[in-house]
C-alpha positions in Angstrom: 0.0 0.0 0.0 1.3 3.4 -0.9 2.3 5.4 2.2 0.5 8.7 1.8 1.9 10.4 4.9 5.5 9.9 3.8 4.9 11.5 0.5 2.6 14.3 1.6 3.7 17.9 1.6 2.1 20.6 3.7 -0.8 21.2 1.3 -1.7 17.5 1.4 -1.7 17.5 5.2 -3.9 20.6 5.3 -6.2 19.0 2.8 -6.5 16.0 5.0 -7.1 18.0 8.1 -10.0 19.8 6.5 -11.9 16.5 6.1 -13.6 14.1 8.5 -11.9 11.0 9.9 -13.7 8.8 7.4 -12.4 10.9 4.5 -8.9 10.6 5.9 -9.1 6.8 6.1 -10.5 6.7 2.6 -7.4 8.7 1.5 -5.0 6.3 3.3 -6.7 3.0 2.4 -9.0 3.5 -0.6 -9.4 -0.2 -1.1 -11.2 -0.7 2.2 -14.8 0.4 3.1 -15.1 2.7 6.1 -18.3 3.5 8.0 -18.5 7.1 9.3 -20.3 6.2 12.5 -17.8 3.4 13.4 -14.9 5.7 12.6 -16.3 8.5 14.8 -16.9 6.1 17.7 -13.3 4.7 17.4 -11.9 8.3 17.6 -14.2 9.2 20.5 -13.4 6.2 22.6 -9.7 6.2 22.0 -9.3 10.0 22.6 -11.7 9.8 25.6 -9.7 7.0 27.2 -6.4 8.8 26.7 -7.5 12.2 27.9 -9.6 11.0 30.9 -6.6 8.7 32.0 -4.4 11.9 32.0 -6.9 13.8 34.0 -7.3 11.0 36.4 -3.5 10.9 36.9 -3.5 14.7 37.8 -6.5 14.2 40.0 -8.9 16.4 38.0 -12.6 15.6 37.4 -13.2 13.0 34.7 -16.1 15.1 33.2 -13.6 17.8 32.3 -11.5 15.2 30.6 -14.5 14.2 28.5 -15.0 17.8 27.4 -11.3 18.3 26.6 -11.3 15.1 24.6 -14.3 16.4 22.6 -12.7 19.7 22.0 -9.6 18.0 20.6 -11.8 16.2 18.1 -13.8 19.3 17.4 -13.2 22.4 15.1 -10.0 23.8 16.9 -9.4 26.2 14.0 -7.2 28.7 16.0 -4.9 25.9 17.0 -4.5 24.5 13.5 -4.1 28.0 12.0 -0.9 28.3 14.1 0.4 24.9 13.1 -0.5 25.1 9.4 -0.7 28.8 8.2 -2.9 29.4 5.2 -6.4 30.1 4.0 -7.7 26.6 3.6 -7.5 25.5 7.3 -9.9 23.2 9.1 -13.5 24.3 8.8 -16.7 22.8 10.1 -18.5 22.8 6.7 -18.1 19.1 6.1 -18.7 18.0 9.8 -17.7 18.9 13.3 -13.9 18.9 13.2 -12.7 15.3 12.6 -16.1 13.8 13.4 -18.5 13.4 10.5 -21.7 11.6 11.6 -22.9 14.1 14.2 -26.6 13.1 14.0 -25.8 9.7 15.4 -23.8 11.3 18.1 -26.8 13.4 19.1 -28.9 10.2 19.4 -26.2 8.6 21.5 -26.0 11.7 23.7 -29.8 11.6 24.4 -29.5 8.0 25.3 -26.6 8.9 27.7 -28.8 11.5 29.5 -31.7 9.0 29.8 -29.5 6.2 31.2 -27.7 8.6 33.6 -30.9 9.8 35.2 -32.3 6.3 35.3 -29.4 4.9 37.2 -29.4 7.9 39.6 -33.2 7.4 40.1 -32.4 3.9 41.5 -30.5 5.6 44.3 -33.7 7.5 45.4 -36.7 5.5 46.7 -40.0 7.4 47.1 -39.5 7.9 50.8 -36.4 10.0 50.3 -38.0 12.1 47.6 -41.1 12.8 49.7 -39.0 14.1 52.5 -37.6 17.0 50.4 -40.6 17.6 48.0 -42.0 20.9 49.2 -38.7 22.3 50.1 -37.2 21.5 46.7 -40.1 23.1 45.0 -39.7 26.3 47.0 -35.9 26.6 46.9 -35.7 25.6 43.2 -38.4 28.2 42.2 -36.8 31.0 44.1 -33.2 30.2 42.7 -34.5 29.8 39.2 -36.7 32.9 38.8 -34.4 35.1 40.8 -31.6 34.2 38.4 -33.8 34.7 35.4 -34.9 38.2 36.4 -31.4 39.5 37.1 -29.8 37.9 34.0 -32.6 39.4 31.8 -31.8 42.9 33.2 -28.0 42.5 32.8 -28.5 41.1 29.2 -30.4 44.1 28.3 -27.8 46.4 29.8 -25.2 44.6 27.6 -27.0 45.6 24.5 -29.1 42.5 23.8 -32.7 43.0 22.5 -35.8 42.1 24.4 -36.3 38.6 23.0 -32.6 37.8 23.1 -32.4 38.8 26.7 -35.6 36.9 27.5 -34.3 33.6 26.0 -30.8 33.8 27.3 -32.2 34.6 30.8 -34.5 31.6 30.7 -31.5 29.4 29.4 -29.1 30.6 32.1 -31.6 30.0 34.9 -31.7 26.2 34.4 -28.9 24.1 36.0 -27.7 21.1 34.0 -29.0 17.9 35.6 -26.7 15.7 33.6 -23.5 17.6 34.5 -24.3 17.9 38.2 -25.3 14.3 38.7 -22.3 13.1 36.8 -19.9 15.2 39.0 -21.6 14.2 42.2 -21.4 10.6 41.1 -17.6 11.0 40.4 -17.0 12.6 43.7 -18.9 9.8 45.5 -21.4 12.2 47.1 -24.5 11.1 45.3 -26.2 9.5 48.5 -25.6 12.4 50.9 -28.5 14.3 52.3 -27.4 17.5 50.5 -27.2 15.7 47.2 -30.8 14.4 47.7 -31.9 18.0 48.0 -29.9 19.0 44.9 -31.5 16.3 42.9 -35.0 17.2 44.0 -34.4 20.9 43.0 -33.0 19.7 39.6 -36.2 17.7 38.9 -38.2 20.8 39.8 -36.2 22.9 37.5 -36.6 20.4 34.6 -40.4 20.6 35.1 -40.2 24.5 35.1 -38.0 24.4 32.0 -40.6 22.5 30.1 -43.2 25.1 31.1 -40.8 28.0 30.2 -40.3 26.5 26.7 -44.0 26.4 26.2 -44.4 30.0 27.4 -41.5 31.3 25.2 -42.9 29.6 22.2 -46.4 31.1 22.7 -44.9 34.5 23.3 -42.7 34.3 20.2 -45.4 33.0 17.9 -48.5 34.8 19.1 -47.1 37.6 21.2 -49.2 36.3 24.2 -48.8 33.6 26.8 -51.2 30.7 26.5 -52.6 30.1 30.0 -54.4 27.0 28.9 -51.1 25.4 27.7 -49.5 26.2 31.0 -52.3 24.6 33.0 -52.1 21.4 30.8 -48.4 21.0 31.2 -48.6 21.6 35.0 -51.5 19.1 35.4 -49.9 16.5 33.2 -46.6 16.8 35.0 -48.3 16.5 38.4 -50.4 13.5 37.2 -47.3 11.6 35.9 -45.3 12.2 39.1 -48.3 11.6 41.4 -49.3 8.4 39.4 -45.7 7.1 39.7 -45.6 7.6 43.4 -48.9 6.0 44.1 -50.1 3.5 41.4 -46.7 2.8 39.8 -45.0 1.9 43.1 -47.6 -0.8 43.7 -47.5 -2.4 40.3 -44.0 -2.1 38.8 -41.7 -3.1 41.7 -43.4 -6.5 42.3 -43.2 -7.3 38.5 -39.4 -6.5 38.5 -38.9 -8.8 41.5 -40.7 -11.6 39.6 -38.4 -11.2 36.7 -35.3 -11.1 39.0 -36.6 -14.4 40.5 -35.7 -16.2 37.3 -32.1 -15.4 38.1 -31.5 -14.6 34.4 -29.6 -11.4 34.3 -30.1 -10.7 30.7 -33.8 -10.8 31.0 -33.7 -8.6 34.1 -31.5 -6.1 32.2 -34.0 -6.0 29.3 -36.8 -5.5 31.7 -35.4 -2.6 33.5 -34.1 -0.9 30.3 -37.6 -1.4 28.8 -39.1 0.3 31.8 -36.5 3.1 31.5 -37.1 3.9 27.8 -40.8 3.2 28.0 -41.2 5.8 30.8 -39.1 8.2 28.9 -41.3 7.8 25.9 -44.4 8.3 28.1 -43.0 11.5 29.5 -42.1 12.7 26.0 -45.6 11.9 24.7 -47.2 14.0 27.4 -44.9 16.9 26.7 -42.3 16.5 29.5 -38.6 15.9 29.5 -37.3 12.3 28.7 -34.9 12.9 31.7 -37.9 13.2 34.0 -39.4 10.0 32.7 -36.0 8.2 33.0 -35.6 9.3 36.7 -39.1 8.3 37.6 -38.4 4.9 36.1 -35.3 4.6 38.2 -37.4 5.5 41.3 -39.8 2.6 40.5 -36.8 0.2 40.3 -35.6 1.6 43.6 -38.8 0.4 45.2 -38.1 -3.2 44.3 -36.0 -5.7 46.2 -33.8 -6.1 43.0 -32.7 -2.4 42.9 -29.0 -3.0 43.6 -28.5 -5.8 41.0 -30.5 -3.7 38.4 -28.1 -0.8 39.0 -25.0 -3.0 38.6 -26.4 -4.4 35.3 -27.3 -1.0 33.9 -24.3 1.1 35.0 -21.7 -0.1 32.4 -24.1 0.7 29.5 -24.8 4.0 31.1 -21.1 4.9 31.5 -20.5 4.3 27.7 -23.3 6.5 26.6 -22.6 9.2 29.1 -19.0 9.4 27.8 -20.3 9.9 24.3 -22.7 12.6 25.6 -19.9 14.7 27.2 -17.3 14.2 24.5 -19.8 15.1 21.7 -20.8 18.2 23.7 -17.1 19.3 23.7 -16.8 18.4 20.0 -19.7 20.8 19.1 -17.9 23.8 20.5 -16.3 26.0 17.9 -13.7 27.9 19.8 -12.9 30.0 16.6 -16.0 32.1 17.4 -15.1 32.7 21.0 -13.5 36.1 20.4 -16.7 37.5 19.0 -18.6 37.5 22.3 -16.0 36.6 25.0 -16.8 39.5 27.2 -20.6 39.1 27.0 -20.0 35.4 27.9 -17.9 36.2 30.9 -20.3 38.8 32.2 -23.3 36.5 31.9 -21.4 33.5 33.4 -20.5 35.7 36.4 -23.9 37.1 37.0 -25.8 33.7 36.4 -23.4 31.8 38.7 -23.5 34.5 41.5 -27.4 34.7 41.3 -27.9 31.0 41.2 -25.8 30.6 44.3 -27.4 33.5 46.0 -31.0 32.7 45.0 -30.6 29.1 46.3 -29.1 30.4 49.6 -32.1 32.7 50.0 -34.5 29.9 49.3 -32.8 27.6 51.8 -32.9 30.4 54.4 -36.6 31.0 53.8 -37.4 27.3 54.2 -35.2 27.1 57.3 -32.6 24.7 56.0 -29.3 24.3 57.9 -26.7 26.8 56.9 -23.9 24.3 56.0 -26.3 22.1 54.0 -27.5 25.2 52.2 -23.9 26.1 51.2 -23.3 22.7 49.6 -26.7 22.7 47.7 -26.1 26.3 46.4 -22.5 25.5 45.4 -23.7 22.4 43.5 -26.4 24.3 41.5 -24.5 27.5 40.9 -22.4 27.0 37.8 -23.3 24.3 35.2 -25.7 25.0 32.3 -26.3 22.4 29.7 -28.9 20.4 27.9 -32.0 22.5 28.7 -30.1 25.8 28.2 -29.1 24.7 24.7 -32.7 23.5 23.9 -34.2 26.9 25.0 -31.9 29.0 22.9 -32.2 26.6 19.9 -36.0 26.9 20.1 -35.7 30.7 19.8 -33.2 30.5 16.9 -35.4 27.9 15.0 -38.4 30.2 15.4 -36.4 33.2 14.1 -37.1 35.4 17.1 -33.6 35.6 18.5 -30.2 36.4 17.1 -28.2 33.5 15.6 -25.2 34.3 17.7 -27.0 33.2 20.8 -26.5 29.6 19.9 -22.7 29.5 19.9 -22.8 31.9 22.9 -24.8 29.4 25.0 -22.5 26.6 23.8 -19.5 28.5 25.1 -21.2 29.3 28.4 -22.3 25.6 28.8 -18.7 24.4 28.3 -17.2 27.1 30.5 -19.7 26.6 33.4 -19.1 22.7 33.1 -15.5 23.4 33.7 -16.2 25.6 36.7 -18.8 23.3 38.3 -16.4 20.7 39.9 -14.4 23.4 41.5 -17.5 25.2 42.9 -18.5 21.9 44.4 -15.1 21.5 46.0 -15.3 25.0 47.5 -18.7 24.1 48.9 -17.1 20.9 50.4 -14.4 23.0 52.1 -16.9 25.6 53.4 -19.2 22.9 54.7 -17.4 19.6 55.5 -19.5 16.6 54.9 -19.3 15.4 58.5 -20.7 18.6 59.9 -23.4 18.7 57.2 -24.7 15.1 57.7 -24.3 15.1 61.5 -25.2 18.6 62.3 
């Protein structure tokens, strides 16, 4: 086989770098067929393994390693411009950096979020959730709407229009469930009392996010808010959650235990995954987030006697898809656009993080929560923005009611706040040591 790399000059290398990984393989070995999706997965897994191992060695959060791995596979045009000067440097016109089949990656990413919330739901039986229900609703609402109001005002002061400010404020008021849960899982803090409160608030925020999307769509299309649609979403959400905690807990857990009694692990795995995706589909059909459905499915599994073995069987599959989720998130970031709105991004990150921390502290104070526990909860919720933030802004861009630059802006903010989040949680741990929080 002819050795392409040995005979290539600088122009040949630049030409290769401007293509996706599959195109590069076709150039090297034209006699062999190459599947774009398989090639992308190979690069994701190899790069992910190498980078996360390096981050583990230097004792940094694995989630940041995922994001860095994705960014190394994504459109890092400023880096390559320095290495290969010229006009025809790596662009994203033919794909996202070296990755080509981004539609499949989006699908895998959604599966990752669903499985992550499902496995986490197994950690929280109904009794735990009921203990923090009303407090989580109050604290979550205060933190969310307080952040939204202040960010809306600041965005307007920075020169953004009314609809731009409204959509970006809504996006930055929602903390990322996937990011926070993954960080807490990595830090081994998922079962602590403060983490239960955090998860309760995140579920409340996800429900409010669904309502916000409906409100913003109505406002963008009709110029008015549809009260009827708000009532429908609220009633359906309450019905699904209430039905899960009453009827669902009486029917589903015994069925899972009967399947587990067969002592056939493959059948049990299919059963619990069927419940996971079936409940996600149900939530999606009634207009709620698939993440909410997955979490509720996990709660039902938690009520069974087979919860622990179900978690052990599901976790490896979850880990793979979650890795794809975070690596593909990093790959979708085009850092070449960063200079166009860096100061706006920094200002909005600072205000949103400060307000989210302060709003949750105020909410915890109003509901008479312990001070140290409140610090840990507020620190966990302060920084990360993610899946719902991107969905909200994308909704506005698709409707044509907000500026197109908001989409790369929210992408940069999501990545930056995900980097900040683990360090915010570590600060919370130092200010409120776990022994004092759990025993105080």
